ZAMARGU-4260 file (C-alpha; in steps of 0.2 Angstrom, whole numbers, plus 5000, padded with zeros to 4 digits):
<rodrens>
0) 4771/5433/4675 | 4764/5445/4693 | 4759/5427/4700 | 4774/5418/4695 | 4783/5431/4703
5) 4772/5430/4718 | 4773/5412/4723 | 4793/5413/4721 | 4792/5426/4734 | 4782/5418/4745
10) 4793/5402/4743 | 4808/5411/4747 | 4802/5420/4761 | 4795/5402/4768 | 4811/5396/4766
15) 4821/5409/4776 | 4809/5406/4791 | 4813/5388/4791 | 4821/5384/4807 | 4840/5380/4807
20) 4846/5362/4810 | 4853/5361/4827 | 4873/5358/4825 | 4878/5344/4834 | 4893/5344/4842
25) 4906/5330/4836 | 4911/5318/4849 | 4927/5319/4858 | 4935/5308/4872 | 4931/5320/4884
30) 4912/5324/4879 | 4906/5308/4874 | 4899/5299/4889 | 4887/5285/4884 | 4876/5282/4899
35) 4874/5263/4905 | 4862/5263/4920 | 4879/5262/4930 | 4885/5245/4923 | 4902/5243/4917
40) 4914/5228/4912 | 4931/5227/4918 | 4946/5218/4911 | 4954/5206/4924 | 4969/5195/4921
45) 4972/5202/4903 | 4958/5191/4893 | 4941/5192/4905 | 4928/5202/4909 | 4919/5205/4926
50) 4904/5214/4929 | 4899/5230/4939 | 4886/5242/4942 | 4888/5259/4952 | 4872/5264/4961
55) 4870/5282/4970 | 4881/5297/4972 | 4893/5304/4984 | 4908/5307/4993 | 4907/5291/5002
60) 4912/5276/4989 | 4909/5258/4994 | 4914/5243/4984 | 4903/5227/4990 | 4912/5210/4990
65) 4897/5197/4989 | 4900/5179/4997 | 4899/5162/4991 | 4912/5159/4984 | 4902/5156/4968
70) 4887/5168/4972 | 4883/5183/4963 | 4879/5202/4969 | 4860/5199/4969 | 4857/5196/4987
75) 4866/5212/4991 | 4853/5222/4982 | 4844/5228/4998 | 4858/5240/5000 | 4851/5252/4985
80) 4837/5256/4999 | 4849/5262/5011 | 4867/5270/5007 | 4862/5280/4991 | 4848/5287/5000
85) 4861/5296/5013 | 4872/5302/4997 | 4883/5286/4996 | 4889/5277/4980 | 4889/5257/4982
90) 4896/5247/4968 | 4892/5229/4966 | 4904/5218/4958 | 4902/5199/4951 | 4918/5190/4956
95) 4925/5180/4939 | 4915/5166/4937 | 4900/5171/4946 | 4884/5181/4940 | 4884/5193/4926
100) 4905/5191/4923 | 4914/5178/4911 | 4913/5161/4917 | 4930/5153/4912 | 4931/5134/4912
105) 4948/5135/4918 | 4947/5127/4937 | 4965/5133/4942 | 4957/5151/4943 | 4947/5147/4959
110) 4960/5152/4973 | 4960/5165/4985 | 4977/5173/4979 | 4969/5177/4961 | 4953/5185/4968
115) 4963/5195/4978 | 4972/5202/4963 | 4956/5204/4954 | 4949/5215/4967 | 4965/5227/4964
120) 4960/5226/4946 | 4942/5230/4948 | 4948/5245/4959 | 4959/5252/4947 | 4946/5250/4933
125) 4934/5260/4944 | 4946/5273/4947 | 4941/5272/4968 | 4955/5278/4980 | 4952/5281/4998
130) 4936/5270/4997 | 4927/5259/5009 | 4927/5241/5005 | 4913/5228/5012 | 4917/5210/5012
135) 4900/5198/5017 | 4905/5181/5022 | 4918/5174/5008 | 4917/5193/5002 | 4923/5196/5022
140) 4937/5184/5020 | 4942/5190/5003 | 4943/5209/5010 | 4954/5204/5025 | 4966/5196/5011
145) 4966/5212/5001 | 4967/5223/5016 | 4982/5213/5020 | 4991/5217/5003 | 4984/5233/4997
150) 4978/5243/5013 | 4984/5259/5008 | 4968/5262/4995 | 4957/5261/5008 | 4949/5270/5021
155) 4938/5260/5031 | 4931/5242/5027 | 4917/5231/5036 | 4920/5214/5039 | 4902/5207/5038
160) 4898/5189/5045 | 4913/5182/5043 | 4925/5175/5058 | 4945/5176/5053 | 4948/5156/5052
165) 4940/5142/5044 | 4944/5131/5058 | 4935/5141/5069 | 4919/5142/5058 | 4917/5122/5057
170) 4921/5119/5074 | 4906/5129/5078 | 4895/5121/5065 | 4897/5105/5073 | 4890/5117/5088
175) 4876/5122/5080 | 4870/5105/5070 | 4872/5099/5089 | 4859/5112/5094 | 4848/5114/5081
180) 4844/5095/5078 | 4834/5084/5087 | 4841/5067/5090 | 4832/5060/5075 | 4837/5072/5064
185) 4856/5071/5068 | 4856/5052/5065 | 4849/5053/5049 | 4860/5068/5045 | 4874/5058/5051
190) 4868/5042/5038 | 4866/5054/5024 | 4882/5060/5026 | 4892/5046/5028 | 4882/5040/5011
195) 4887/5058/5004 | 4869/5057/5000 | 4870/5075/4998 | 4858/5077/4982 | 4845/5067/4993
200) 4827/5078/4995 | 4829/5072/5014 | 4847/5079/5016 | 4841/5096/5007 | 4825/5095/5017
205) 4837/5096/5034 | 4849/5107/5029 | 4837/5121/5022 | 4823/5118/5035 | 4833/5116/5050
210) 4849/5124/5049 | 4849/5137/5034 | 4832/5143/5040 | 4839/5145/5059 | 4858/5152/5054
215) 4857/5158/5036 | 4840/5170/5035 | 4830/5168/5049 | 4813/5173/5039 | 4803/5157/5033
220) 4811/5151/5017 | 4794/5154/5008 | 4796/5172/5013 | 4814/5173/5009 | 4817/5192/4998
225) 4817/5188/4982 | 4836/5194/4978 | 4841/5181/4990 | 4831/5167/4981 | 4838/5174/4966
230) 4856/5173/4973 | 4856/5155/4977 | 4847/5150/4960 | 4863/5158/4950 | 4875/5150/4961
235) 4892/5141/4951 | 4894/5127/4959 | 4910/5123/4953 | 4917/5137/4962 | 4907/5135/4977
240) 4912/5116/4978 | 4932/5118/4975 | 4934/5132/4985 | 4922/5129/5001 | 4913/5110/4997
245) 4897/5102/4995 | 4887/5115/5007 | 4890/5128/5023 | 4895/5113/5034 | 4906/5103/5026
250) 4922/5114/5022 | 4933/5103/5011 | 4939/5114/4997 | 4956/5124/4994 | 4952/5137/5008
255) 4948/5123/5022 | 4964/5128/5031 | 4963/5149/5029 | 4967/5156/5044 | 4970/5176/5046
260) 4970/5178/5066 | 4987/5182/5067 | 4987/5195/5054 | 4971/5204/5059 | 4983/5215/5069
265) 4991/5222/5054 | 4975/5232/5049 | 4977/5248/5054 | 4961/5256/5046 | 4946/5258/5053
270) 4936/5242/5052 | 4918/5238/5057 | 4916/5221/5062 | 4895/5218/5058 | 4886/5200/5063
275) 4872/5192/5070 | 4868/5185/5087 | 4863/5168/5077 | 4874/5169/5064 | 4882/5153/5056
280) 4898/5162/5062 | 4902/5161/5080 | 4897/5176/5087 | 4910/5174/5102 | 4923/5174/5087
285) 4919/5190/5078 | 4918/5197/5095 | 4937/5191/5097 | 4939/5198/5079 | 4936/5214/5084
290) 4947/5214/5097 | 4961/5211/5087 | 4959/5226/5075 | 4969/5239/5082 | 4954/5252/5076
295) 4938/5243/5076 | 4920/5243/5081 | 4909/5225/5083 | 4892/5227/5082 | 4881/5209/5080
300) 4862/5211/5077 | 4852/5204/5090 | 4838/5197/5079 | 4850/5194/5064 | 4859/5178/5057
305) 4871/5177/5042 | 4859/5187/5032 | 4855/5198/5045 | 4853/5214/5030 | 4837/5205/5027
310) 4832/5195/5046 | 4837/5211/5056 | 4838/5225/5043 | 4835/5241/5052 | 4849/5237/5063
315) 4862/5231/5052 | 4860/5247/5041 | 4860/5259/5054 | 4876/5251/5062 | 4883/5251/5043
320) 4879/5269/5038 | 4883/5277/5056 | 4902/5269/5055 | 4902/5275/5036 | 4897/5294/5042
325) 4908/5293/5057 | 4926/5287/5048 | 4922/5301/5033 | 4920/5315/5046 | 4935/5310/5057
330) 4923/5306/5073 | 4923/5288/5073 | 4928/5280/5089 | 4934/5262/5090 | 4927/5251/5105
335) 4940/5251/5119 | 4951/5234/5119
</rodrens>
């Protein structure tokens, strides 16, 4: 009996010394935050989802509008190496039909006005106000149109590597072809162009090695950064061809008559016009763009092309981060007009 009593006593004592199980609070709408690495899907047009990703934390919040149309955010991933390290938040966003976002078959969706409304829905979905918007190439066109309607929500803007009119772009394209092609190259290009032989290896070689390697990214194509190569692989050609055309030098899509020159003075917030001296956009036209914006600064990267964020990287990001910091601190001074 004594042994039995002793065993019962020891068991009771051990049971009393067992650690209490932690109390897990019930989930509530205020405390239940599931970590997603900054990724978030946002509903647009009532039935589609577009992908966004937040990187970094800070007072300065920048929404990035990628180029294309039909490309994705991928080639802009180099921004992660610069802005977040200076206490800035960046938001990637794959436009509808691109990258990680839904890809509807409805081709009536691919037009400028609908994309403008999409950007506003994304802004609301991310809870952004008094933020910055940076549009690169087609994204710059989209940023201009967005500001024309929703400027009150934006503290500052960057028009990166974009002119304010498509005719200006196509006129300069002809100048570039004359400058960069030999007489033999030009004859071959024109012959292939007349036959619309755009899938020909000869046409691809001319486009990539004689034009794109000089005005899109001035790094040898074999050494192009991985995010840029990945971006080219993921392009939605349906969107691109419907809005732009078969390539950068054939603008036959639905924005071929786009012109924003007369509306530039209506953008009153601080703007940085950022480009490259070797850009496919006319450097003189980007300077003109800056002069027509009331509160702007223009900087053309001396070694940069259309992807100056890669081929003149330090200068590109120094100009960008300086602008953002100055506007946020209230010390920004525009160029003399």
